[in-house]
Short mmCIF file of the C-alpha atoms (twelve columns), coordinates in Angstrom:
data_MODEL
# 
_entry.id   MODEL 
# 
loop_
_atom_site.group_PDB 
_atom_site.id 
_atom_site.type_symbol 
_atom_site.label_atom_id 
_atom_site.label_alt_id 
_atom_site.label_comp_id 
_atom_site.label_asym_id 
_atom_site.label_seq_id 
_atom_site.Cartn_x 
_atom_site.Cartn_y 
_atom_site.Cartn_z 
_atom_site.pdbx_PDB_model_num 
ATOM 1   C CA . MET A 1   36.443  -16.901 39.818 1 
ATOM 2   C CA . SER A 2   37.670  -18.250 43.186 1 
ATOM 3   C CA . ARG A 3   35.756  -20.256 45.619 1 
ATOM 4   C CA . LEU A 4   36.197  -17.076 47.911 1 
ATOM 5   C CA . ARG A 5   34.779  -14.652 45.401 1 
ATOM 6   C CA . ARG A 6   32.030  -16.821 44.470 1 
ATOM 7   C CA . GLY A 7   30.771  -17.407 47.830 1 
ATOM 8   C CA . GLY A 8   31.014  -13.634 48.635 1 
ATOM 9   C CA . ARG A 9   28.845  -13.142 45.541 1 
ATOM 10  C CA . ALA A 10  26.420  -15.657 46.504 1 
ATOM 11  C CA . THR A 11  26.129  -14.411 49.855 1 
ATOM 12  C CA . LEU A 12  25.161  -11.048 48.367 1 
ATOM 13  C CA . ARG A 13  22.706  -12.517 45.967 1 
ATOM 14  C CA . ALA A 14  21.196  -14.278 48.843 1 
ATOM 15  C CA . ALA A 15  20.781  -11.165 50.854 1 
ATOM 16  C CA . ARG A 16  19.088  -9.525  47.879 1 
ATOM 17  C CA . LEU A 17  16.776  -12.506 47.179 1 
ATOM 18  C CA . PHE A 18  15.507  -12.426 50.790 1 
ATOM 19  C CA . GLY A 19  14.871  -8.744  50.678 1 
ATOM 20  C CA . HIS A 20  13.148  -9.368  47.487 1 
ATOM 21  C CA . VAL A 21  10.722  -12.196 49.212 1 
ATOM 22  C CA . CYS A 22  10.253  -9.620  52.081 1 
ATOM 23  C CA . LYS A 23  9.130   -6.851  49.455 1 
ATOM 24  C CA . GLY A 24  6.661   -9.555  48.007 1 
ATOM 25  C CA . LEU A 25  5.126   -10.375 51.136 1 
ATOM 26  C CA . TRP A 26  4.709   -6.583  51.310 1 
ATOM 27  C CA . ILE A 27  2.979   -6.107  48.171 1 
ATOM 28  C CA . VAL A 28  0.646   -9.168  48.782 1 
ATOM 29  C CA . ALA A 29  -0.602  -7.894  52.188 1 
ATOM 30  C CA . LEU A 30  -0.767  -4.139  51.499 1 
ATOM 31  C CA . ARG A 31  -1.534  -3.719  47.815 1 
ATOM 32  C CA . PHE A 32  -3.052  -6.783  46.529 1 
ATOM 33  C CA . PRO A 33  -6.294  -6.199  48.218 1 
ATOM 34  C CA . GLN A 34  -6.846  -2.910  46.222 1 
ATOM 35  C CA . LEU A 35  -5.950  -4.326  42.732 1 
ATOM 36  C CA . PRO A 36  -7.976  -5.695  40.182 1 
ATOM 37  C CA . GLU A 37  -6.877  -9.235  39.029 1 
ATOM 38  C CA . ALA A 38  -4.927  -8.450  35.731 1 
ATOM 39  C CA . ARG A 39  -2.686  -5.957  37.822 1 
ATOM 40  C CA . GLN A 40  -1.986  -8.825  40.522 1 
ATOM 41  C CA . HIS A 41  -0.913  -10.869 37.710 1 
ATOM 42  C CA . ALA A 42  1.290   -8.257  36.222 1 
ATOM 43  C CA . HIS A 43  2.957   -7.659  39.686 1 
ATOM 44  C CA . VAL A 44  3.552   -11.345 40.132 1 
ATOM 45  C CA . GLN A 45  5.350   -11.541 36.689 1 
ATOM 46  C CA . ALA A 46  7.436   -8.521  37.444 1 
ATOM 47  C CA . TRP A 47  8.270   -9.698  40.803 1 
ATOM 48  C CA . ALA A 48  9.157   -13.368 39.222 1 
ATOM 49  C CA . LEU A 49  11.709  -11.450 36.627 1 
ATOM 50  C CA . GLN A 50  13.256  -9.538  39.529 1 
ATOM 51  C CA . LEU A 51  13.812  -12.818 41.557 1 
ATOM 52  C CA . LEU A 52  15.734  -14.194 38.571 1 
ATOM 53  C CA . ALA A 53  17.844  -11.136 38.246 1 
ATOM 54  C CA . HIS A 54  18.574  -11.304 41.943 1 
ATOM 55  C CA . ALA A 55  19.593  -14.929 42.070 1 
ATOM 56  C CA . GLY A 56  21.941  -14.011 38.628 1 
ATOM 57  C CA . VAL A 57  19.717  -16.403 36.614 1 
ATOM 58  C CA . ARG A 58  19.108  -15.186 32.786 1 
ATOM 59  C CA . LEU A 59  15.970  -16.104 31.073 1 
ATOM 60  C CA . GLU A 60  15.539  -17.291 27.625 1 
ATOM 61  C CA . ILE A 61  12.185  -17.915 25.852 1 
ATOM 62  C CA . GLN A 62  11.845  -19.922 22.896 1 
ATOM 63  C CA . GLY A 63  8.745   -20.274 21.147 1 
ATOM 64  C CA . GLU A 64  5.543   -18.376 21.715 1 
ATOM 65  C CA . PRO A 65  4.093   -17.902 25.325 1 
ATOM 66  C CA . PRO A 66  0.260   -18.235 25.519 1 
ATOM 67  C CA . ARG A 67  -1.433  -14.820 24.951 1 
ATOM 68  C CA . GLN A 68  -4.863  -15.666 26.675 1 
ATOM 69  C CA . GLY A 69  -6.415  -18.678 28.021 1 
ATOM 70  C CA . PRO A 70  -8.132  -21.141 28.495 1 
ATOM 71  C CA . MET A 71  -5.020  -23.044 28.154 1 
ATOM 72  C CA . LEU A 72  -3.369  -25.737 30.136 1 
ATOM 73  C CA . MET A 73  0.531   -25.848 30.380 1 
ATOM 74  C CA . VAL A 74  2.259   -28.819 30.895 1 
ATOM 75  C CA . SER A 75  5.953   -28.949 31.926 1 
ATOM 76  C CA . ASN A 76  8.864   -31.071 33.135 1 
ATOM 77  C CA . HIS A 77  9.919   -30.301 36.705 1 
ATOM 78  C CA . ILE A 78  13.516  -29.799 37.577 1 
ATOM 79  C CA . SER A 79  13.665  -27.346 40.614 1 
ATOM 80  C CA . TRP A 80  12.206  -25.023 43.060 1 
ATOM 81  C CA . LEU A 81  13.145  -22.142 40.589 1 
ATOM 82  C CA . ASP A 82  10.591  -23.680 37.943 1 
ATOM 83  C CA . ILE A 83  7.659   -21.972 39.198 1 
ATOM 84  C CA . PRO A 84  9.411   -18.354 39.202 1 
ATOM 85  C CA . VAL A 85  10.786  -19.118 35.825 1 
ATOM 86  C CA . LEU A 86  7.500   -19.946 34.230 1 
ATOM 87  C CA . HIS A 87  5.802   -16.888 36.273 1 
ATOM 88  C CA . ALA A 88  8.628   -14.819 34.701 1 
ATOM 89  C CA . ALA A 89  8.042   -16.013 31.227 1 
ATOM 90  C CA . ARG A 90  4.184   -15.596 31.415 1 
ATOM 91  C CA . HIS A 91  1.884   -15.540 34.316 1 
ATOM 92  C CA . CYS A 92  -0.141  -18.613 34.927 1 
ATOM 93  C CA . ARG A 93  -2.088  -20.340 37.959 1 
ATOM 94  C CA . PHE A 94  -0.250  -23.473 39.258 1 
ATOM 95  C CA . ILE A 95  -1.665  -26.653 40.501 1 
ATOM 96  C CA . SER A 96  0.248   -27.956 43.519 1 
ATOM 97  C CA . LYS A 97  0.181   -30.074 46.470 1 
ATOM 98  C CA . SER A 98  -1.660  -28.829 49.379 1 
ATOM 99  C CA . ASP A 99  1.041   -28.499 51.892 1 
ATOM 100 C CA . VAL A 100 2.793   -25.912 49.942 1 
ATOM 101 C CA . LYS A 101 -0.112  -23.623 51.366 1 
ATOM 102 C CA . GLY A 102 1.627   -23.989 54.899 1 
ATOM 103 C CA . TRP A 103 4.798   -23.400 54.107 1 
ATOM 104 C CA . PRO A 104 6.490   -20.211 55.664 1 
ATOM 105 C CA . LEU A 105 6.745   -17.073 53.175 1 
ATOM 106 C CA . ILE A 106 6.432   -19.548 50.289 1 
ATOM 107 C CA . GLY A 107 2.896   -20.322 50.826 1 
ATOM 108 C CA . THR A 108 1.845   -16.543 51.138 1 
ATOM 109 C CA . LEU A 109 3.618   -15.907 47.982 1 
ATOM 110 C CA . ALA A 110 1.837   -19.216 45.914 1 
ATOM 111 C CA . THR A 111 -1.583  -18.333 47.368 1 
ATOM 112 C CA . ALA A 112 -1.243  -14.768 46.163 1 
ATOM 113 C CA . ALA A 113 -0.014  -15.982 42.651 1 
ATOM 114 C CA . GLY A 114 -3.460  -17.862 42.066 1 
ATOM 115 C CA . THR A 115 -2.323  -21.055 43.128 1 
ATOM 116 C CA . LEU A 116 -4.848  -23.877 43.441 1 
ATOM 117 C CA . TYR A 117 -4.300  -26.632 45.899 1 
ATOM 118 C CA . ILE A 118 -4.971  -30.309 45.753 1 
ATOM 119 C CA . GLU A 119 -4.810  -33.240 48.522 1 
ATOM 120 C CA . ARG A 120 -3.067  -35.875 46.090 1 
ATOM 121 C CA . THR A 121 -3.940  -38.641 48.631 1 
ATOM 122 C CA . SER A 122 -7.541  -37.753 48.418 1 
ATOM 123 C CA . ARG A 123 -9.674  -39.124 45.414 1 
ATOM 124 C CA . ARG A 124 -12.484 -36.628 46.395 1 
ATOM 125 C CA . ASP A 125 -10.356 -33.822 46.372 1 
ATOM 126 C CA . ALA A 126 -8.880  -34.952 43.133 1 
ATOM 127 C CA . ARG A 127 -12.553 -34.837 41.689 1 
ATOM 128 C CA . ARG A 128 -12.696 -31.514 43.294 1 
ATOM 129 C CA . MET A 129 -9.675  -30.091 41.772 1 
ATOM 130 C CA . VAL A 130 -10.783 -31.284 38.237 1 
ATOM 131 C CA . GLN A 131 -13.988 -29.176 38.735 1 
ATOM 132 C CA . SER A 132 -12.027 -26.171 40.020 1 
ATOM 133 C CA . MET A 133 -9.818  -26.473 36.988 1 
ATOM 134 C CA . GLU A 134 -12.788 -26.565 34.567 1 
ATOM 135 C CA . GLU A 135 -14.060 -23.544 35.835 1 
ATOM 136 C CA . SER A 136 -10.820 -21.548 35.661 1 
ATOM 137 C CA . LEU A 137 -10.486 -22.899 32.067 1 
ATOM 138 C CA . GLN A 138 -13.838 -21.774 31.430 1 
ATOM 139 C CA . ARG A 139 -12.970 -18.326 32.793 1 
ATOM 140 C CA . ARG A 140 -10.167 -18.307 30.005 1 
ATOM 141 C CA . GLU A 141 -7.439  -18.586 32.825 1 
ATOM 142 C CA . ILE A 142 -4.151  -20.064 32.109 1 
ATOM 143 C CA . LEU A 143 -3.133  -23.046 34.269 1 
ATOM 144 C CA . ALA A 144 0.113   -24.751 34.860 1 
ATOM 145 C CA . ILE A 145 0.887   -28.280 35.889 1 
ATOM 146 C CA . PHE A 146 4.108   -30.511 36.542 1 
ATOM 147 C CA . PRO A 147 2.656   -33.717 35.589 1 
ATOM 148 C CA . GLU A 148 5.799   -35.894 36.685 1 
ATOM 149 C CA . GLY A 149 4.476   -35.144 40.027 1 
ATOM 150 C CA . THR A 150 7.906   -34.578 41.730 1 
ATOM 151 C CA . THR A 151 11.210  -32.976 40.691 1 
ATOM 152 C CA . GLY A 152 13.536  -35.218 38.552 1 
ATOM 153 C CA . ASP A 153 17.109  -34.870 38.145 1 
ATOM 154 C CA . GLY A 154 17.029  -33.303 34.764 1 
ATOM 155 C CA . ARG A 155 18.461  -36.133 32.784 1 
ATOM 156 C CA . LYS A 156 15.566  -38.433 32.003 1 
ATOM 157 C CA . LEU A 157 11.842  -37.374 31.985 1 
ATOM 158 C CA . LEU A 158 9.813   -38.979 34.741 1 
ATOM 159 C CA . PRO A 159 6.250   -40.648 33.598 1 
ATOM 160 C CA . PHE A 160 3.403   -38.282 33.413 1 
ATOM 161 C CA . HIS A 161 0.311   -38.660 35.927 1 
ATOM 162 C CA . ALA A 162 -2.689  -38.167 33.653 1 
ATOM 163 C CA . ASN A 163 -5.295  -37.390 36.046 1 
ATOM 164 C CA . LEU A 164 -4.841  -33.668 35.972 1 
ATOM 165 C CA . LEU A 165 -5.659  -33.688 32.119 1 
ATOM 166 C CA . GLN A 166 -8.908  -34.832 32.877 1 
ATOM 167 C CA . ALA A 167 -10.416 -31.030 32.909 1 
ATOM 168 C CA . ALA A 168 -8.932  -30.413 29.518 1 
ATOM 169 C CA . VAL A 169 -10.330 -33.675 28.166 1 
ATOM 170 C CA . GLN A 170 -13.681 -32.967 29.580 1 
ATOM 171 C CA . ILE A 171 -14.146 -29.420 28.090 1 
ATOM 172 C CA . ASP A 172 -11.896 -29.878 25.231 1 
ATOM 173 C CA . ALA A 173 -9.445  -27.009 26.461 1 
ATOM 174 C CA . PRO A 174 -6.123  -26.752 24.716 1 
ATOM 175 C CA . VAL A 175 -2.948  -28.226 26.198 1 
ATOM 176 C CA . LEU A 176 0.507   -26.329 25.704 1 
ATOM 177 C CA . PRO A 177 3.519   -28.600 26.209 1 
ATOM 178 C CA . VAL A 178 6.638   -26.787 27.785 1 
ATOM 179 C CA . GLY A 179 9.972   -28.071 28.112 1 
ATOM 180 C CA . LEU A 180 12.389  -26.534 30.799 1 
ATOM 181 C CA . ARG A 181 16.315  -26.593 31.132 1 
ATOM 182 C CA . PHE A 182 18.976  -24.854 32.839 1 
ATOM 183 C CA . ILE A 183 22.286  -24.244 30.905 1 
ATOM 184 C CA . ASP A 184 25.812  -22.563 31.636 1 
ATOM 185 C CA . GLY A 185 25.566  -19.285 29.450 1 
ATOM 186 C CA . ALA A 186 29.225  -19.757 28.678 1 
ATOM 187 C CA . THR A 187 29.408  -23.142 27.317 1 
ATOM 188 C CA . GLY A 188 25.725  -23.822 26.531 1 
ATOM 189 C CA . GLN A 189 25.982  -27.094 28.280 1 
ATOM 190 C CA . ILE A 190 23.234  -28.383 30.804 1 
ATOM 191 C CA . SER A 191 23.576  -27.062 34.240 1 
ATOM 192 C CA . HIS A 192 22.498  -29.183 37.345 1 
ATOM 193 C CA . ALA A 193 23.123  -26.034 39.853 1 
ATOM 194 C CA . PRO A 194 19.444  -25.731 40.586 1 
ATOM 195 C CA . SER A 195 18.507  -29.313 40.772 1 
ATOM 196 C CA . TYR A 196 16.217  -30.364 43.800 1 
ATOM 197 C CA . GLU A 197 15.955  -34.250 43.673 1 
ATOM 198 C CA . GLY A 198 16.332  -37.180 45.871 1 
ATOM 199 C CA . ASP A 199 18.515  -36.521 48.793 1 
ATOM 200 C CA . GLU A 200 19.235  -33.177 47.889 1 
ATOM 201 C CA . THR A 201 18.344  -30.331 50.301 1 
ATOM 202 C CA . LEU A 202 16.461  -27.166 49.183 1 
ATOM 203 C CA . LEU A 203 19.240  -24.711 51.099 1 
ATOM 204 C CA . GLY A 204 21.844  -26.699 49.057 1 
ATOM 205 C CA . SER A 205 19.913  -26.272 45.733 1 
ATOM 206 C CA . ILE A 206 19.476  -22.542 46.222 1 
ATOM 207 C CA . TRP A 207 23.113  -21.869 47.422 1 
ATOM 208 C CA . ARG A 208 24.243  -23.757 44.233 1 
ATOM 209 C CA . THR A 209 21.901  -21.736 42.229 1 
ATOM 210 C CA . LEU A 210 23.316  -18.531 43.645 1 
ATOM 211 C CA . CYS A 211 27.011  -19.705 43.300 1 
ATOM 212 C CA . ALA A 212 26.575  -20.459 39.569 1 
ATOM 213 C CA . ASP A 213 28.370  -17.870 37.348 1 
ATOM 214 C CA . ASP A 214 26.112  -17.640 34.477 1 
ATOM 215 C CA . LEU A 215 23.117  -19.431 34.918 1 
ATOM 216 C CA . VAL A 216 20.176  -19.474 31.803 1 
ATOM 217 C CA . ALA A 217 16.678  -20.781 32.385 1 
ATOM 218 C CA . VAL A 218 15.435  -21.788 28.911 1 
ATOM 219 C CA . VAL A 219 11.376  -22.090 28.399 1 
ATOM 220 C CA . HIS A 220 10.597  -23.783 25.352 1 
ATOM 221 C CA . TYR A 221 7.080   -23.690 24.149 1 
ATOM 222 C CA . GLY A 222 5.531   -25.943 21.951 1 
ATOM 223 C CA . GLN A 223 2.312   -25.948 19.731 1 
ATOM 224 C CA . PRO A 224 -1.040  -26.038 21.569 1 
ATOM 225 C CA . GLN A 225 -3.068  -29.237 21.181 1 
ATOM 226 C CA . THR A 226 -6.352  -30.584 21.962 1 
ATOM 227 C CA . ALA A 227 -7.500  -34.271 22.685 1 
ATOM 228 C CA . GLU A 228 -8.922  -35.080 19.520 1 
ATOM 229 C CA . GLY A 229 -10.616 -38.129 20.599 1 
ATOM 230 C CA . ARG A 230 -7.632  -39.281 23.058 1 
ATOM 231 C CA . ASP A 231 -8.153  -40.038 26.371 1 
ATOM 232 C CA . ARG A 232 -6.140  -38.746 29.385 1 
ATOM 233 C CA . ARG A 233 -4.029  -41.547 29.505 1 
ATOM 234 C CA . VAL A 234 -2.748  -41.757 25.797 1 
ATOM 235 C CA . TRP A 235 -2.653  -37.913 25.798 1 
ATOM 236 C CA . ALA A 236 -0.355  -37.789 28.667 1 
ATOM 237 C CA . GLN A 237 1.769   -40.183 26.645 1 
ATOM 238 C CA . ASP A 238 1.945   -38.128 23.470 1 
ATOM 239 C CA . LEU A 239 2.506   -35.038 25.759 1 
ATOM 240 C CA . HIS A 240 5.230   -36.721 27.657 1 
ATOM 241 C CA . ALA A 241 7.034   -37.156 24.240 1 
ATOM 242 C CA . GLU A 242 6.662   -33.745 23.249 1 
ATOM 243 C CA . VAL A 243 7.879   -32.150 26.235 1 
ATOM 244 C CA . ASP A 244 10.854  -34.651 26.139 1 
ATOM 245 C CA . ARG A 245 11.586  -33.317 22.714 1 
ATOM 246 C CA . LEU A 246 11.093  -29.494 23.768 1 
ATOM 247 C CA . ARG A 247 13.429  -29.715 26.758 1 
ATOM 248 C CA . GLN A 248 16.438  -30.882 24.728 1 
ATOM 249 C CA . ALA A 249 15.904  -28.960 21.453 1 
# 
């Protein structure tokens, strides 16, 4: 496909994507207040699936998504696209840095999807978040974290921060390792089109994603595990190894 045709297709995808975001904001503002929580979750998952379709991204699921909570999912982090991909595979509540809440459009949608926010530089807020996560898990919810703490380049898995595992340790909740990767559907090779790391810009990442010919998001679920006497640091190292395996399998 020529660069001109690819650019035209990306522009059309961008227009559809913007319309879809506006539709999401409309649903959140006018319909969510009247819907029970389960229906809200279903809307979030359906909206995320449609977002991937508008962006030209196919979803492939390997392994078994969690059917119910309590469950804490831990995943590698590559792109802005990771959250809609995981929502499309199975609705969950993400733990996110607090400044996301103030982002135009995105913050509103993230809050509606049930995101829990943490001020990462505050130890007091970290303790509050551990308690909030415990309460959510005790309500049998499914939570998700990116323990790398930031997006990587997709080539090497960054070290895991162990602090957000504390809630699962304290109440002996299961943790589910998840491996994410993006591949070129034609070749099966890893695609770095959606990457958002280092000096890359968000708009540049979105544009490369929309220009991709056959982008496939692969979500590989592992097997749930409990701490079994491990402290959070040791468990984080073991989970790191398993997520690394899953994202390359």
